[in-house]
C-alpha positions in Angstrom: 3.1 -17.5 -15.7 3.2 -21.0 -14.2 7.0 -21.0 -14.7 7.3 -17.6 -13.0 5.3 -18.9 -10.0 7.4 -22.0 -9.8 10.7 -20.1 -10.0 9.4 -17.7 -7.4 8.7 -20.6 -5.0 12.1 -22.2 -5.7 14.3 -19.0 -5.5 12.5 -17.1 -2.7 11.3 -19.8 -0.4 10.5 -19.5 2.5 10.0 -15.8 1.9 11.6 -12.8 3.7 10.5 -12.0 7.3 10.8 -8.4 8.5 10.1 -6.9 12.0 6.3 -6.8 11.4 6.4 -10.5 10.3 8.1 -11.5 13.5 5.5 -9.6 15.6 2.7 -11.4 13.9 4.3 -14.8 14.1 4.7 -14.3 17.9 1.0 -13.7 18.1 0.3 -16.8 16.0 2.4 -18.9 18.4 0.9 -17.3 21.5 -2.7 -17.3 20.3 -3.0 -13.7 21.6 -3.8 -11.1 18.9 -4.0 -7.3 18.8 -5.0 -4.9 16.0 -1.7 -3.1 15.5 -1.1 -5.6 12.7 -4.0 -7.1 10.7 -5.8 -9.7 12.8 -7.1 -11.3 9.6 -3.6 -12.0 8.4 -2.6 -13.5 11.8 -5.7 -15.7 11.9 -5.1 -16.9 8.4 -1.5 -17.7 9.4 -2.8 -19.6 12.4 -5.2 -21.7 10.2 -2.4 -22.4 7.7 0.3 -23.1 10.3 -0.3 -27.0 10.2 0.7 -26.8 6.5 4.3 -25.8 7.3 6.4 -24.0 9.8 7.5 -20.4 9.8 6.4 -17.9 7.1 6.3 -20.5 4.3 2.5 -21.0 4.2 1.7 -17.3 3.8 4.5 -16.9 1.4 3.1 -19.6 -0.8 -0.4 -18.1 -0.6 0.7 -14.5 -1.5 2.9 -15.4 -4.4 0.3 -17.9 -5.6 -2.4 -15.2 -5.7 0.1 -12.8 -7.3 0.9 -15.0 -10.2 -2.7 -16.3 -10.5 -3.9 -12.7 -11.0 -1.4 -12.0 -13.7 -2.0 -15.4 -15.4 -5.8 -14.9 -15.6 -5.4 -11.5 -17.1 -2.7 -12.7 -19.5 -4.8 -15.6 -20.7 -7.8 -13.3 -21.3 -5.6 -11.0 -23.4 -4.2 -13.9 -25.3 -7.7 -15.2 -26.1 -8.4 -11.8 -27.5 -5.4 -12.1 -29.8 -3.3 -9.7 -27.8 -0.3 -11.9 -27.3 2.3 -9.2 -26.9 0.2 -7.5 -24.2 -0.1 -10.8 -22.3 3.7 -11.2 -22.5 4.1 -7.6 -21.2 2.1 -8.6 -18.1 4.8 -11.2 -17.5 7.5 -8.5 -17.7 5.5 -6.4 -15.1 5.2 -9.4 -12.8 9.0 -10.0 -12.6 10.0 -6.4 -12.2 12.4 -6.5 -9.1 10.7 -3.5 -7.3 7.4 -5.4 -7.5 8.4 -9.0 -7.1 11.0 -8.0 -4.6 8.4 -6.8 -2.2 5.9 -9.4 -3.0 8.2 -12.1 -1.6 8.3 -10.4 1.8 5.6 -11.8 4.1 3.9 -8.6 5.0 0.3 -7.2 4.9 1.1 -5.1 1.9 2.1 -8.2 -0.2 -0.9 -10.1 1.2 -3.2 -7.2 0.0 -1.5 -7.1 -3.4 -1.8 -10.8 -3.9 -5.4 -10.9 -2.9 -6.3 -7.9 -5.1 -4.5 -9.3 -8.1 -6.2 -12.7 -7.9 -9.6 -11.0 -7.4 -9.0 -8.6 -10.3 -7.9 -11.5 -12.5 -11.1 -13.4 -11.8 -13.4 -10.5 -12.4 -11.5 -8.7 -15.2 -10.8 -11.9 -17.2 -14.6 -12.5 -17.4 -15.2 -8.9 -18.4 -12.5 -9.1 -21.1 -14.1 -12.4 -22.4 -17.5 -10.7 -22.5 -19.2 -13.1 -20.1 -20.8 -12.9 -16.7 -19.1 -14.3 -13.6 -20.2 -17.7 -12.4 -21.3 -18.2 -8.8 -18.0 -19.8 -7.8 -16.0 -17.0 -9.3 -18.1 -14.4 -7.5 -17.6 -16.2 -4.2 -13.8 -16.5 -4.7 -13.5 -12.9 -5.7 -15.6 -11.7 -2.8 -13.5 -13.6 -0.2 -10.3 -12.2 -1.7 -11.6 -8.6 -1.8 -12.8 -8.9 1.8 -9.4 -10.2 2.9 -7.7 -7.3 1.1 -9.9 -4.8 2.8 -9.2 -6.3 6.3 -5.4 -6.7 5.8 -4.6 -3.0 5.4 -6.1 0.0 7.2 -6.5 2.2 4.1 -7.1 -0.6 1.6 -10.8 0.3 1.3 -9.8 3.5 -0.6 -8.3 1.3 -3.4 -10.5 -1.8 -3.1 -14.0 -0.2 -3.1 -13.4 2.0 -6.2 -12.0 -1.0 -8.0 -15.1 -3.1 -7.4 -17.4 -0.2 -8.2 -15.7 0.4 -11.5 -15.7 -3.2 -12.5 -19.4 -3.6 -11.8 -21.9 -2.7 -14.6 -23.2 0.4 -12.8 -24.0 4.0 -13.8 -21.7 6.8 -12.6 -24.2 7.9 -9.8 -24.5 4.4 -8.5 -20.8 4.0 -8.7 -20.1 7.1 -6.7 -22.7 6.1 -4.1 -21.2 2.6 -3.9 -17.7 4.1 -3.3 -18.8 6.5 -0.6 -21.0 4.0 1.1 -18.6 1.2 0.7 -15.6 3.1 2.1 -17.7 4.4 5.0 -19.1 1.0 5.8 -15.6 -0.6 5.7 -14.1 2.0 8.0 -17.0 1.6 10.5 -17.2 -2.2 10.4 -13.5 -3.1 10.3 -12.9 -2.5 14.0 -15.9 -4.6 14.9 -14.7 -7.4 12.7 -11.2 -7.2 14.1 -12.3 -7.0 17.8 -15.5 -9.0 18.0 -15.1 -11.6 15.2 -11.4 -12.1 15.0 -10.8 -11.6 18.8 -8.0 -9.0 18.6 -7.5 -6.5 21.5 -7.3 -2.8 21.0 -3.7 -1.8 20.7 -4.2 1.9 20.4 -3.3 1.9 16.7 -6.3 4.1 15.9 -4.6 6.9 17.9 -1.5 7.1 15.7 -3.0 9.2 12.9 -4.5 11.9 15.2 -1.3 12.0 17.2 0.8 12.3 14.1 -1.3 15.2 12.8 -1.7 17.0 16.2 2.0 16.9 16.9 2.8 18.3 13.4 0.3 21.2 13.9 1.8 21.9 17.3 5.3 22.0 15.9 4.2 24.4 13.2 2.0 26.6 15.4 3.4 26.5 19.0 0.4 28.2 20.5 -2.1 26.0 18.6 -5.0 24.5 20.5 -3.8 20.9 20.3 -4.2 19.6 23.9 -0.4 19.4 24.2 1.3 21.2 27.1 3.7 24.0 26.1 6.8 22.1 27.5 5.8 19.1 25.4 5.4 21.2 22.3 8.8 22.8 23.0 10.4 19.4 23.3 8.8 18.1 20.1 10.1 21.1 18.3 13.6 20.9 19.8 14.0 17.2 19.1 12.5 17.4 15.6 10.1 14.7 16.4 7.5 15.8 13.9 8.9 14.2 10.8 7.3 13.9 7.3 8.9 10.5 6.8 7.1 8.7 9.7 5.4 9.0 13.0 7.8 6.7 14.9 9.5 9.4 17.0 6.1 10.0 18.7 5.7 6.3 19.6 5.8 5.3 23.3 9.4 4.1 22.8 10.4 7.1 20.7 12.3 10.2 21.8 9.1 12.2 22.2 6.9 9.4 23.5 6.5 11.0 26.9 5.5 14.3 25.3 2.3 12.8 23.8 1.7 10.3 26.6 -1.5 12.2 27.6 -2.9 11.9 24.1 -2.0 8.2 23.9 -4.0 7.6 27.0 -6.9 9.7 26.0 -10.2 8.1 25.0 -10.4 7.7 21.2 -13.6 9.8 20.8 -12.1 12.7 22.8 -8.8 12.5 20.9 -10.6 12.5 17.5 -12.6 15.6 18.7 -9.3 17.3 19.6 -7.8 16.3 16.2 -10.8 17.7 14.3 -10.7 21.0 16.3 -7.0 21.4 15.7 -7.4 20.9 11.9 -10.3 23.4 11.7 -8.5 25.9 13.8 -5.2 25.6 11.9 -6.0 24.4 8.3 -2.9 25.9 6.8 -0.6 24.2 9.2 -2.4 20.9 8.8 -2.4 21.2 5.0 1.3 22.0 5.0 2.1 19.0 7.2 0.0 16.6 5.0 1.6 17.8 1.8 5.1 17.4 3.2 4.2 13.9 4.2 2.6 13.1 0.9 5.7 14.3 -0.9 7.7 12.0 1.4 5.6 8.9 0.8 5.2 9.6 -2.9 9.0 10.0 -3.1 8.9 13.2 -5.3 11.2 15.9 -4.0 13.3 13.8 -1.8 17.0 12.9 -1.6 18.7 10.0 -3.3 18.2 6.8 -1.3 15.2 8.0 0.6 14.8 5.2 3.1 12.1 2.5 3.0 12.3 1.7 -0.7 14.7 -1.2 -1.3 13.3 -4.7 -0.9 14.9 -6.4 2.1 17.8 -8.7 1.3 17.6 -10.9 4.5 15.1 -11.8 7.1 15.2 -10.0 10.4 17.4 -11.8 13.0 15.1 -13.8 15.2 14.9 -16.8 17.6 11.6 -18.0 16.0 13.1 -20.1 13.2 12.1 -17.7 10.4 14.9 -18.2 7.8 16.0 -16.2 4.8 16.0 -17.3 1.1 19.3 -18.1 -0.6 22.0 -16.2 -2.5 20.1 -15.9 -5.7 17.2 -14.3 -4.0 19.5 -11.9 -2.2 21.0 -10.9 -5.6 17.6 -10.2 -7.0 16.7 -8.0 -4.0 19.9 -6.0 -4.5 19.0 -5.5 -8.1 15.6 -4.3 -6.9 17.4 -1.9 -4.5 19.1 -0.2 -7.4 15.9 0.0 -9.5 13.8 1.6 -6.8 16.0 4.6 -7.2 14.7 5.0 -10.8 11.2 6.0 -11.8 10.2 2.4 -11.4 10.3 2.9 -7.7 8.8 6.4 -7.5 5.0 6.1 -6.6 4.3 9.7 -7.9 5.5 8.6 -11.4 3.0 5.7 -11.4 0.3 8.0 -10.0 0.9 10.4 -12.9 0.9 7.5 -15.3 -2.5 6.3 -13.9 -3.9 9.8 -14.3 -2.6 10.1 -17.9 -4.1 6.7 -18.7 -7.4 7.7 -17.2 -7.6 10.9 -19.3 -6.5 9.0 -22.4 -9.5 6.6 -22.0 -12.1 9.4 -21.9 -15.1 8.3 -24.0 -13.7 4.8 -24.6 -16.3 2.0 -23.8 -14.5 -1.2 -24.9 -14.2 -4.0 -22.4 -10.5 -3.4 -22.2 -11.1 0.3 -21.5 -13.5 -0.5 -18.7 -11.0 -2.9 -17.0 -8.1 -0.4 -17.4 -10.3 2.5 -16.1 -11.1 0.5 -13.0 -7.4 -0.2 -12.4 -6.5 3.5 -12.8 -9.3 4.7 -10.6 -8.3 2.2 -7.9 -4.6 3.3 -8.1 -5.5 7.0 -8.0 -8.0 6.7 -5.2 -5.6 4.6 -3.2 -2.8 7.1 -3.7 -5.1 10.1 -2.9 -5.9 8.5 0.5 -2.3 9.0 1.6 -2.9 12.8 1.6 -5.1 12.2 4.7 -4.6 8.7 6.0 -0.9 7.8 6.3 1.8 8.0 8.9 4.8 6.5 7.2 6.6 6.6 3.8 7.6 3.0 3.0 7.4 2.1 -0.7 5.6 -1.2 0.0 2.5 0.7 1.0 2.1 1.7 -2.7 2.7 -1.8 -4.2 -0.8 -2.5 -5.4 -1.3 1.1 -6.8 1.9 0.9 -8.8 1.1 -2.5 -10.2 -2.5 -1.5 -11.0 -1.2 1.5 -13.0 1.2 -0.7 -14.9 -1.4 -3.3 -15.7 -3.9 -0.7 -16.7 -1.6 0.7 -19.4 -1.1 -2.7 -20.9 -4.8 -3.7 -20.8 -6.1 -0.4 -22.0 -3.5 0.3 -24.7 -5.8 -0.2 -27.8 -8.5 2.1 -26.4 -6.2 5.0 -25.6 -6.5 8.4 -27.4 -2.9 8.7 -28.6 -2.9 12.5 -28.4 -4.1 12.6 -24.8 -1.7 9.7 -23.9 1.1 11.7 -25.4 0.2 14.7 -23.3 -0.1 12.4 -20.2 3.4 11.0 -20.9 4.7 14.6 -21.1 3.1 15.1 -17.7 4.9 12.1 -16.2 8.3 13.3 -17.7 7.7 16.8 -16.4 7.0 15.5 -12.9 10.2 13.4 -13.0 12.5 16.4 -13.8 12.3 18.1 -10.4 12.5 14.7 -8.8 15.8 14.0 -10.5 17.1 17.5 -9.5 16.1 16.9 -5.9 18.0 13.6 -5.8 21.1 15.4 -7.2 21.1 18.4 -4.9 19.5 17.4 -1.6 21.9 16.2 1.2 21.8 12.4 1.7 19.4 11.2 4.3 20.2 8.9 7.3 20.3 5.2 6.3 19.5 3.5 9.6 16.3 3.5 11.6 17.8 5.0 14.7 19.3 7.9 12.7 15.9 8.5 11.1 14.4 8.7 14.6 16.9 11.4 15.4 
């Protein structure tokens, strides 16, 4: 694991920078922050900036947490005499679809790194059969808090993970999950605006607008607050897309059609959103299911965009450079592998469900840790059915890795018959996915073409 971390630093330094990376770095340089991108990440970058220029400090932090989490889990398994399992964790860590996205300086990699390190700290103690020390609790709490703040829907994966790792009964766990998620969603805006000093960018309006426009496109006379000419334009231009919300952005082809919604007070917009959902539940459900299919990459064409790890940093005048040729070669390999089940979130979701069912009744320490990982993965993926506006593979990074680690950690506790049935479920789900990739027409491969 130490060698993997060092090789990652050598090969991929200073990390890849995408468009979102550039936007946040401009905020770090200007000292002016908004909440469109996570203020917690920008503030951390600001604090770490004296350690090195560009994206390097955050790159070192996220790959360090990534390898630390794997190392702590692998050492715990090795101490339990499960050497092959610990080695398999190393294989998971270097899978190009996983490592390829972890070396991109983005909120998704920051969340994954923080969650892996926190999981390694807590789960290693659980696997060793000991209680956590005060310093371990403190470190894990800081990492978990950061993971929650760095992604809008991270709470749906983080809170269930913590609840399942704590020695609680099922009723207490359910209460902790419901209360923890609700508290996180309510308090995060206050932390971002009051504590971290970020201005309101309007990002909270994107989800309601995405759903309202989709309902209007499906039911032209729906009570959505959109004027008939705006609805007609959204339908004519095809701006309601399951892949992402971007055509409805201010700079998108239908930005002017939803301008009134974008200016509307959030409370009024949310009320309009709720009324539209209640008035047209079938249209809403159809829209959410088509988006879930898109982001889970199930019945989609071959080379559905947003999956392949980036091979070069976005062109910029900020001095954010790209890693070398070896890194680019690795990313290209990752680009090929994401077109296999290794890069299909739905396959990992099915695997997590199969693993959870195969652990029914098992109460070993390994089973408890694996169960927590599976629940985190499934809860995180389930949130995309309601809270999601884009289909990038990187949004699923933690959930896919959690499912993979859960299988390795929980292997001895699995009911083999149930696991076999679960494996059949995974394979069954993959058959129509393969067929879709063979018969569906190829999708656009550039951002502007996807916008329409």
